[in-house]
A tleap script that builds the chain and sets N, CA, C and O, in Angstrom:
source leaprc.protein.ff14SB
mol = sequence {
  NMET PHE ILE PRO LYS TYR PRO PRO GLN ASP
  THR ALA PRO ALA PRO THR PRO THR VAL GLN
  THR VAL TYR ARG PRO VAL PRO TYR ALA PRO
  ALA LEU ILE PRO ALA PRO SER ALA PRO PRO
  ALA HIE ARG PRO SER VAL GLN LEU THR ALA
  GLY SER THR LEU ALA LEU VAL ALA GLY GLY
  GLY ALA ALA VAL LEU VAL VAL GLY ALA VAL
  LEU VAL SER MET LEU LEU ALA VAL ALA VAL
  THR ALA ALA SER VAL ALA VAL CYS ALA VAL
  VAL VAL ARG SER ILE LEU LYS GLY ASN LYS
  CARG
}
set mol.1.N position { -27.728 14.754 -39.934 }
set mol.1.CA position { -26.842 13.747 -38.971 }
set mol.1.C position { -25.958 13.020 -39.832 }
set mol.1.O position { -24.793 13.382 -39.669 }
set mol.2.N position { -26.024 12.612 -40.222 }
set mol.2.CA position { -24.628 11.245 -40.739 }
set mol.2.C position { -23.766 11.992 -41.496 }
set mol.2.O position { -22.679 11.455 -41.709 }
set mol.3.N position { -24.014 13.503 -42.144 }
set mol.3.CA position { -23.265 13.850 -42.874 }
set mol.3.C position { -22.207 14.654 -42.308 }
set mol.3.O position { -22.406 15.724 -41.734 }
set mol.4.N position { -20.761 13.968 -42.531 }
set mol.4.CA position { -19.229 14.981 -41.901 }
set mol.4.C position { -19.569 16.330 -42.650 }
set mol.4.O position { -19.955 16.533 -43.801 }
set mol.5.N position { -19.208 17.444 -41.277 }
set mol.5.CA position { -18.840 18.368 -41.464 }
set mol.5.C position { -17.768 18.712 -41.576 }
set mol.5.O position { -17.135 18.643 -40.522 }
set mol.6.N position { -16.943 19.270 -42.867 }
set mol.6.CA position { -15.049 19.357 -42.582 }
set mol.6.C position { -14.653 21.269 -42.437 }
set mol.6.O position { -15.094 22.150 -43.175 }
set mol.7.N position { -13.758 21.428 -41.312 }
set mol.7.CA position { -13.076 22.043 -41.145 }
set mol.7.C position { -13.102 23.357 -42.139 }
set mol.7.O position { -13.246 23.144 -43.343 }
set mol.8.N position { -13.009 24.281 -41.817 }
set mol.8.CA position { -12.557 25.350 -43.021 }
set mol.8.C position { -11.162 24.986 -43.410 }
set mol.8.O position { -10.484 24.386 -42.576 }
set mol.9.N position { -10.549 25.335 -44.811 }
set mol.9.CA position { -9.231 25.192 -45.262 }
set mol.9.C position { -8.317 25.908 -44.463 }
set mol.9.O position { -8.653 27.030 -44.082 }
set mol.10.N position { -7.266 25.472 -44.159 }
set mol.10.CA position { -5.872 25.752 -43.121 }
set mol.10.C position { -5.731 27.163 -44.170 }
set mol.10.O position { -5.740 27.224 -45.399 }
set mol.11.N position { -5.592 28.305 -43.068 }
set mol.11.CA position { -5.085 29.735 -43.889 }
set mol.11.C position { -3.801 30.065 -44.052 }
set mol.11.O position { -3.304 30.856 -44.854 }
set mol.12.N position { -3.069 29.094 -42.853 }
set mol.12.CA position { -1.512 29.458 -42.871 }
set mol.12.C position { -0.643 29.979 -44.229 }
set mol.12.O position { -0.997 29.601 -45.346 }
set mol.13.N position { 0.291 30.697 -44.083 }
set mol.13.CA position { 1.141 31.285 -45.062 }
set mol.13.C position { 1.868 30.126 -45.723 }
set mol.13.O position { 2.006 29.178 -44.950 }
set mol.14.N position { 2.274 29.973 -46.701 }
set mol.14.CA position { 3.102 28.830 -47.402 }
set mol.14.C position { 4.303 29.183 -46.707 }
set mol.14.O position { 4.664 30.315 -46.385 }
set mol.15.N position { 5.121 27.638 -46.428 }
set mol.15.CA position { 6.520 27.638 -45.867 }
set mol.15.C position { 7.451 28.140 -46.907 }
set mol.15.O position { 7.658 27.582 -47.985 }
set mol.16.N position { 7.941 29.129 -46.534 }
set mol.16.CA position { 9.397 29.561 -47.065 }
set mol.16.C position { 10.576 28.468 -47.021 }
set mol.16.O position { 10.915 27.718 -46.105 }
set mol.17.N position { 11.238 28.680 -48.707 }
set mol.17.CA position { 11.910 27.417 -48.192 }
set mol.17.C position { 13.423 27.694 -47.718 }
set mol.17.O position { 13.875 28.833 -47.837 }
set mol.18.N position { 14.118 26.775 -47.242 }
set mol.18.CA position { 15.136 27.285 -46.093 }
set mol.18.C position { 16.224 26.827 -46.838 }
set mol.18.O position { 16.127 26.074 -47.807 }
set mol.19.N position { 17.573 27.422 -46.247 }
set mol.19.CA position { 18.493 27.668 -47.040 }
set mol.19.C position { 19.421 26.312 -46.255 }
set mol.19.O position { 19.594 26.218 -45.040 }
set mol.20.N position { 19.958 25.299 -47.347 }
set mol.20.CA position { 20.720 24.314 -46.833 }
set mol.20.C position { 22.175 24.633 -46.795 }
set mol.20.O position { 22.772 25.146 -47.742 }
set mol.21.N position { 22.765 24.279 -45.562 }
set mol.21.CA position { 24.035 24.545 -45.679 }
set mol.21.C position { 25.211 23.367 -45.893 }
set mol.21.O position { 24.954 22.174 -45.733 }
set mol.22.N position { 25.915 23.631 -46.096 }
set mol.22.CA position { 27.157 22.679 -47.218 }
set mol.22.C position { 27.783 21.811 -46.199 }
set mol.22.O position { 27.856 22.524 -45.198 }
set mol.23.N position { 28.236 20.735 -45.944 }
set mol.23.CA position { 28.655 19.616 -44.656 }
set mol.23.C position { 30.276 19.794 -45.427 }
set mol.23.O position { 30.529 19.809 -46.632 }
set mol.24.N position { 31.062 19.896 -44.451 }
set mol.24.CA position { 32.571 20.407 -44.617 }
set mol.24.C position { 33.192 19.506 -43.650 }
set mol.24.O position { 33.036 19.757 -42.455 }
set mol.25.N position { 34.048 18.237 -44.101 }
set mol.25.CA position { 34.133 17.621 -43.033 }
set mol.25.C position { 35.092 18.271 -42.098 }
set mol.25.O position { 35.390 19.421 -42.420 }
set mol.26.N position { 35.791 17.682 -40.728 }
set mol.26.CA position { 36.796 18.231 -40.275 }
set mol.26.C position { 37.652 17.120 -40.243 }
set mol.26.O position { 37.141 16.008 -40.379 }
set mol.27.N position { 39.277 17.258 -40.033 }
set mol.27.CA position { 39.872 16.441 -40.324 }
set mol.27.C position { 40.033 15.824 -38.836 }
set mol.27.O position { 40.053 16.582 -37.866 }
set mol.28.N position { 40.184 13.997 -38.645 }
set mol.28.CA position { 39.975 13.656 -37.657 }
set mol.28.C position { 41.302 13.527 -36.914 }
set mol.28.O position { 42.244 13.084 -37.570 }
set mol.29.N position { 41.528 13.882 -35.520 }
set mol.29.CA position { 42.684 13.868 -34.936 }
set mol.29.C position { 42.587 12.705 -34.161 }
set mol.29.O position { 41.734 12.775 -33.276 }
set mol.30.N position { 43.324 11.469 -34.250 }
set mol.30.CA position { 43.351 10.562 -33.059 }
set mol.30.C position { 43.914 10.599 -31.744 }
set mol.30.O position { 45.129 10.579 -31.544 }
set mol.31.N position { 42.983 10.656 -30.782 }
set mol.31.CA position { 43.621 10.593 -29.482 }
set mol.31.C position { 44.792 9.354 -29.215 }
set mol.31.O position { 44.758 8.255 -29.768 }
set mol.32.N position { 45.966 9.863 -28.106 }
set mol.32.CA position { 46.663 9.002 -27.661 }
set mol.32.C position { 46.265 8.149 -27.007 }
set mol.32.O position { 45.502 8.463 -26.093 }
set mol.33.N position { 46.587 6.839 -27.188 }
set mol.33.CA position { 46.055 5.496 -26.123 }
set mol.33.C position { 46.923 5.617 -25.392 }
set mol.33.O position { 47.980 6.026 -25.871 }
set mol.34.N position { 46.844 5.237 -23.537 }
set mol.34.CA position { 48.003 5.120 -22.870 }
set mol.34.C position { 48.258 4.073 -22.792 }
set mol.34.O position { 47.252 3.365 -22.837 }
set mol.35.N position { 49.339 3.442 -22.668 }
set mol.35.CA position { 50.287 2.320 -23.048 }
set mol.35.C position { 49.591 1.377 -22.009 }
set mol.35.O position { 49.416 2.028 -20.979 }
set mol.36.N position { 49.165 0.201 -21.890 }
set mol.36.CA position { 48.489 -0.943 -20.635 }
set mol.36.C position { 49.207 -0.851 -19.373 }
set mol.36.O position { 50.418 -0.869 -19.595 }
set mol.37.N position { 48.951 -0.766 -18.222 }
set mol.37.CA position { 49.633 -0.550 -16.890 }
set mol.37.C position { 49.533 -2.201 -16.592 }
set mol.37.O position { 48.650 -3.025 -16.827 }
set mol.38.N position { 51.310 -2.323 -15.749 }
set mol.38.CA position { 51.192 -3.998 -15.784 }
set mol.38.C position { 50.430 -4.776 -15.009 }
set mol.38.O position { 51.097 -4.514 -14.008 }
set mol.39.N position { 49.385 -5.709 -14.484 }
set mol.39.CA position { 48.943 -5.956 -13.529 }
set mol.39.C position { 49.279 -5.947 -11.889 }
set mol.39.O position { 50.362 -5.593 -11.425 }
set mol.40.N position { 48.494 -6.262 -11.352 }
set mol.40.CA position { 49.034 -6.013 -9.692 }
set mol.40.C position { 49.861 -7.431 -9.377 }
set mol.40.O position { 49.369 -8.536 -9.607 }
set mol.41.N position { 51.350 -7.203 -8.750 }
set mol.41.CA position { 51.874 -8.014 -8.443 }
set mol.41.C position { 51.295 -9.555 -7.884 }
set mol.41.O position { 51.685 -10.688 -8.168 }
set mol.42.N position { 50.176 -9.077 -6.948 }
set mol.42.CA position { 49.781 -10.184 -6.085 }
set mol.42.C position { 48.569 -9.962 -6.048 }
set mol.42.O position { 48.176 -8.809 -5.872 }
set mol.43.N position { 47.859 -10.806 -6.175 }
set mol.43.CA position { 46.129 -10.645 -6.241 }
set mol.43.C position { 45.819 -11.441 -4.552 }
set mol.43.O position { 46.566 -12.420 -4.536 }
set mol.44.N position { 45.320 -11.400 -3.696 }
set mol.44.CA position { 44.688 -12.595 -2.571 }
set mol.44.C position { 43.548 -13.136 -3.164 }
set mol.44.O position { 42.829 -12.525 -3.955 }
set mol.45.N position { 43.419 -14.037 -2.865 }
set mol.45.CA position { 42.461 -15.253 -3.880 }
set mol.45.C position { 41.473 -15.400 -2.399 }
set mol.45.O position { 41.737 -15.035 -1.253 }
set mol.46.N position { 40.397 -16.003 -2.887 }
set mol.46.CA position { 39.559 -16.304 -1.769 }
set mol.46.C position { 40.068 -17.927 -1.170 }
set mol.46.O position { 40.443 -18.934 -1.771 }
set mol.47.N position { 39.897 -17.656 0.114 }
set mol.47.CA position { 40.188 -18.983 0.960 }
set mol.47.C position { 39.604 -19.531 1.747 }
set mol.47.O position { 39.500 -19.116 2.901 }
set mol.48.N position { 39.062 -20.636 1.301 }
set mol.48.CA position { 38.134 -21.399 1.905 }
set mol.48.C position { 38.731 -22.375 3.410 }
set mol.48.O position { 39.551 -23.293 3.404 }
set mol.49.N position { 38.190 -21.944 4.277 }
set mol.49.CA position { 38.104 -23.150 5.639 }
set mol.49.C position { 37.717 -23.957 5.808 }
set mol.49.O position { 37.309 -24.484 4.773 }
set mol.50.N position { 37.573 -24.443 6.564 }
set mol.50.CA position { 36.727 -25.836 7.035 }
set mol.50.C position { 35.466 -25.379 7.400 }
set mol.50.O position { 34.449 -26.041 7.196 }
set mol.51.N position { 35.475 -23.958 8.084 }
set mol.51.CA position { 34.122 -23.637 9.096 }
set mol.51.C position { 33.613 -22.587 7.611 }
set mol.51.O position { 32.473 -22.184 7.841 }
set mol.52.N position { 33.990 -22.196 6.579 }
set mol.52.CA position { 33.419 -21.482 5.618 }
set mol.52.C position { 33.234 -22.346 4.778 }
set mol.52.O position { 32.732 -21.704 3.855 }
set mol.53.N position { 33.308 -23.584 4.398 }
set mol.53.CA position { 32.777 -24.471 3.566 }
set mol.53.C position { 31.800 -25.052 3.879 }
set mol.53.O position { 30.982 -25.318 2.998 }
set mol.54.N position { 31.536 -25.478 5.364 }
set mol.54.CA position { 30.259 -25.742 6.375 }
set mol.54.C position { 29.470 -24.751 5.933 }
set mol.54.O position { 28.690 -25.016 5.019 }
set mol.55.N position { 29.498 -23.702 6.367 }
set mol.55.CA position { 29.068 -22.823 6.299 }
set mol.55.C position { 27.997 -22.485 4.747 }
set mol.55.O position { 26.813 -22.155 4.678 }
set mol.56.N position { 28.858 -22.698 3.830 }
set mol.56.CA position { 28.112 -22.785 2.024 }
set mol.56.C position { 27.177 -23.756 2.140 }
set mol.56.O position { 25.959 -23.705 1.968 }
set mol.57.N position { 27.997 -24.777 2.498 }
set mol.57.CA position { 27.426 -26.302 2.026 }
set mol.57.C position { 25.555 -26.514 2.824 }
set mol.57.O position { 24.519 -27.010 2.381 }
set mol.58.N position { 25.880 -25.921 3.986 }
set mol.58.CA position { 24.482 -25.656 4.786 }
set mol.58.C position { 23.642 -24.497 4.456 }
set mol.58.O position { 22.436 -24.471 4.703 }
set mol.59.N position { 24.262 -23.573 3.916 }
set mol.59.CA position { 23.552 -22.153 3.530 }
set mol.59.C position { 22.476 -22.935 2.066 }
set mol.59.O position { 21.250 -22.934 1.948 }
set mol.60.N position { 23.671 -23.597 1.032 }
set mol.60.CA position { 22.899 -24.802 -0.269 }
set mol.60.C position { 21.784 -25.200 0.060 }
set mol.60.O position { 20.679 -25.118 -0.476 }
set mol.61.N position { 22.273 -25.800 1.314 }
set mol.61.CA position { 21.128 -27.024 1.642 }
set mol.61.C position { 19.593 -26.449 2.007 }
set mol.61.O position { 18.459 -26.722 1.614 }
set mol.62.N position { 20.136 -25.562 2.912 }
set mol.62.CA position { 18.786 -24.507 3.550 }
set mol.62.C position { 18.011 -24.465 2.230 }
set mol.62.O position { 17.021 -25.192 2.151 }
set mol.63.N position { 18.454 -23.445 0.836 }
set mol.63.CA position { 18.288 -22.905 -0.394 }
set mol.63.C position { 17.591 -23.969 -0.872 }
set mol.63.O position { 16.489 -23.657 -1.322 }
set mol.64.N position { 17.924 -25.344 -0.933 }
set mol.64.CA position { 17.750 -26.120 -1.184 }
set mol.64.C position { 16.295 -26.583 -1.232 }
set mol.64.O position { 15.596 -26.869 -2.204 }
set mol.65.N position { 15.925 -26.579 0.563 }
set mol.65.CA position { 15.146 -27.279 0.970 }
set mol.65.C position { 13.564 -26.019 0.979 }
set mol.65.O position { 12.376 -26.336 0.923 }
set mol.66.N position { 14.073 -24.842 1.054 }
set mol.66.CA position { 12.932 -23.942 1.301 }
set mol.66.C position { 12.553 -23.787 -0.504 }
set mol.66.O position { 11.583 -23.053 -0.700 }
set mol.67.N position { 13.019 -24.218 -1.439 }
set mol.67.CA position { 12.849 -23.618 -2.875 }
set mol.67.C position { 11.940 -25.096 -2.860 }
set mol.67.O position { 10.814 -25.009 -3.351 }
set mol.68.N position { 12.286 -26.190 -2.427 }
set mol.68.CA position { 11.511 -27.440 -2.660 }
set mol.68.C position { 10.145 -27.642 -1.423 }
set mol.68.O position { 9.242 -28.477 -1.428 }
set mol.69.N position { 10.312 -26.993 -0.843 }
set mol.69.CA position { 9.001 -26.988 0.245 }
set mol.69.C position { 8.139 -25.774 -0.358 }
set mol.69.O position { 6.979 -25.764 0.054 }
set mol.70.N position { 8.519 -24.636 -1.353 }
set mol.70.CA position { 7.584 -23.886 -1.743 }
set mol.70.C position { 6.868 -24.212 -3.123 }
set mol.70.O position { 5.776 -23.809 -3.524 }
set mol.71.N position { 7.918 -25.175 -3.826 }
set mol.71.CA position { 7.103 -25.841 -5.184 }
set mol.71.C position { 6.350 -27.047 -4.754 }
set mol.71.O position { 5.590 -27.571 -5.568 }
set mol.72.N position { 6.518 -27.694 -3.197 }
set mol.72.CA position { 5.594 -28.840 -3.067 }
set mol.72.C position { 4.324 -28.122 -2.614 }
set mol.72.O position { 3.252 -28.650 -2.911 }
set mol.73.N position { 4.325 -26.731 -1.782 }
set mol.73.CA position { 3.212 -26.338 -1.207 }
set mol.73.C position { 2.358 -25.680 -2.607 }
set mol.73.O position { 1.127 -25.654 -2.629 }
set mol.74.N position { 3.105 -25.226 -3.614 }
set mol.74.CA position { 2.487 -24.757 -4.837 }
set mol.74.C position { 1.393 -26.108 -5.562 }
set mol.74.O position { 0.186 -26.086 -5.804 }
set mol.75.N position { 2.356 -27.132 -5.741 }
set mol.75.CA position { 1.721 -28.356 -6.400 }
set mol.75.C position { 0.581 -28.841 -5.403 }
set mol.75.O position { -0.372 -29.286 -6.041 }
set mol.76.N position { 0.393 -28.887 -3.990 }
set mol.76.CA position { -0.520 -28.917 -3.628 }
set mol.76.C position { -1.605 -28.155 -3.396 }
set mol.76.O position { -2.593 -28.658 -2.861 }
set mol.77.N position { -1.577 -26.868 -3.755 }
set mol.77.CA position { -2.616 -25.964 -3.643 }
set mol.77.C position { -3.477 -26.301 -5.116 }
set mol.77.O position { -4.688 -26.086 -5.148 }
set mol.78.N position { -2.896 -26.737 -6.085 }
set mol.78.CA position { -3.397 -26.814 -7.458 }
set mol.78.C position { -4.322 -28.153 -7.464 }
set mol.78.O position { -5.358 -28.329 -8.105 }
set mol.79.N position { -3.413 -29.389 -6.239 }
set mol.79.CA position { -4.164 -30.414 -6.380 }
set mol.79.C position { -5.868 -30.211 -5.600 }
set mol.79.O position { -6.986 -30.660 -5.852 }
set mol.80.N position { -5.323 -29.342 -4.622 }
set mol.80.CA position { -6.549 -29.139 -3.813 }
set mol.80.C position { -7.763 -28.650 -4.538 }
set mol.80.O position { -8.938 -29.015 -4.587 }
set mol.81.N position { -6.946 -27.538 -5.169 }
set mol.81.CA position { -8.383 -26.822 -6.473 }
set mol.81.C position { -8.829 -27.585 -7.160 }
set mol.81.O position { -10.051 -27.516 -7.289 }
set mol.82.N position { -8.003 -28.804 -8.025 }
set mol.82.CA position { -8.522 -29.641 -8.643 }
set mol.82.C position { -9.366 -30.551 -8.551 }
set mol.82.O position { -10.127 -31.003 -9.406 }
set mol.83.N position { -9.183 -30.896 -7.187 }
set mol.83.CA position { -10.285 -31.892 -6.177 }
set mol.83.C position { -11.801 -31.124 -5.807 }
set mol.83.O position { -12.958 -31.532 -5.707 }
set mol.84.N position { -11.190 -29.913 -5.677 }
set mol.84.CA position { -12.704 -29.441 -5.259 }
set mol.84.C position { -13.529 -28.658 -6.485 }
set mol.84.O position { -14.663 -28.191 -6.386 }
set mol.85.N position { -12.708 -28.636 -7.615 }
set mol.85.CA position { -13.479 -28.459 -9.252 }
set mol.85.C position { -14.307 -29.532 -9.365 }
set mol.85.O position { -15.536 -29.459 -9.390 }
set mol.86.N position { -13.530 -30.729 -9.448 }
set mol.86.CA position { -14.297 -32.052 -9.597 }
set mol.86.C position { -15.456 -32.089 -8.467 }
set mol.86.O position { -16.606 -31.916 -8.872 }
set mol.87.N position { -15.281 -32.269 -7.299 }
set mol.87.CA position { -16.688 -32.480 -6.811 }
set mol.87.C position { -17.628 -31.299 -7.050 }
set mol.87.O position { -18.795 -31.658 -7.209 }
set mol.88.N position { -17.434 -30.076 -7.111 }
set mol.88.CA position { -18.515 -29.437 -7.618 }
set mol.88.C position { -18.979 -29.469 -9.255 }
set mol.88.O position { -19.975 -28.846 -9.622 }
set mol.89.N position { -18.229 -30.186 -10.104 }
set mol.89.CA position { -18.511 -30.894 -11.433 }
set mol.89.C position { -19.782 -31.862 -10.989 }
set mol.89.O position { -20.915 -31.695 -11.439 }
set mol.90.N position { -19.462 -32.797 -10.133 }
set mol.90.CA position { -20.285 -33.926 -10.028 }
set mol.90.C position { -21.660 -33.385 -8.956 }
set mol.90.O position { -22.838 -33.713 -9.101 }
set mol.91.N position { -21.196 -32.641 -8.074 }
set mol.91.CA position { -22.839 -31.970 -7.802 }
set mol.91.C position { -23.274 -31.618 -8.511 }
set mol.91.O position { -24.044 -32.347 -9.135 }
set mol.92.N position { -23.102 -30.399 -8.866 }
set mol.92.CA position { -23.731 -30.139 -10.450 }
set mol.92.C position { -24.129 -30.742 -11.346 }
set mol.92.O position { -24.965 -30.252 -12.105 }
set mol.93.N position { -23.654 -31.937 -11.502 }
set mol.93.CA position { -24.177 -33.059 -12.495 }
set mol.93.C position { -25.613 -33.922 -12.067 }
set mol.93.O position { -26.619 -34.300 -12.668 }
set mol.94.N position { -25.189 -33.983 -10.934 }
set mol.94.CA position { -26.439 -34.813 -10.147 }
set mol.94.C position { -27.183 -33.914 -9.944 }
set mol.94.O position { -28.325 -34.302 -10.188 }
set mol.95.N position { -27.163 -32.691 -9.558 }
set mol.95.CA position { -28.179 -31.634 -9.462 }
set mol.95.C position { -29.202 -31.625 -11.346 }
set mol.95.O position { -30.404 -31.724 -11.591 }
set mol.96.N position { -28.302 -31.503 -12.028 }
set mol.96.CA position { -28.963 -31.235 -13.233 }
set mol.96.C position { -29.638 -32.400 -13.638 }
set mol.96.O position { -30.692 -32.443 -14.272 }
set mol.97.N position { -28.826 -33.533 -13.149 }
set mol.97.CA position { -29.790 -35.373 -13.675 }
set mol.97.C position { -31.306 -35.269 -13.296 }
set mol.97.O position { -32.364 -35.428 -13.904 }
set mol.98.N position { -30.887 -34.882 -11.834 }
set mol.98.CA position { -32.093 -34.872 -10.939 }
set mol.98.C position { -33.652 -34.132 -11.420 }
set mol.98.O position { -34.783 -34.356 -10.989 }
set mol.99.N position { -33.177 -33.176 -12.484 }
set mol.99.CA position { -34.344 -32.177 -12.751 }
set mol.99.C position { -34.701 -32.493 -13.909 }
set mol.99.O position { -35.545 -31.808 -14.487 }
set mol.100.N position { -34.110 -33.653 -14.531 }
set mol.100.CA position { -34.735 -33.917 -15.577 }
set mol.100.C position { -35.806 -35.266 -15.593 }
set mol.100.O position { -36.401 -35.653 -16.598 }
set mol.101.N position { -35.878 -35.751 -14.516 }
set mol.101.CA position { -36.770 -37.111 -14.224 }
set mol.101.C position { -38.236 -36.222 -14.292 }
set mol.101.O position { -39.313 -36.795 -14.127 }
savepdb mol mol.pdb
quit
């Protein structure tokens, strides 16, 4: 039962040697690189008006408030979980202490 049974030897024919090809490098002809073109004459820049600045500030403030609320709620969830585990530990401890009497 525990003696391994090996399969019969492979009866495939021996591999024939392959002919190796000789490497002959091809001369390299570099491609012509085009000359850089001139930059555009005038690029319009972003112009902030009073309204757009106010909108950016309001959007940033809202993002900070949302992220803060999410982080505080996560911290509160951890605190509630820790408190409930502590209460469970006290209850289990009192039950086990009561059984020893």
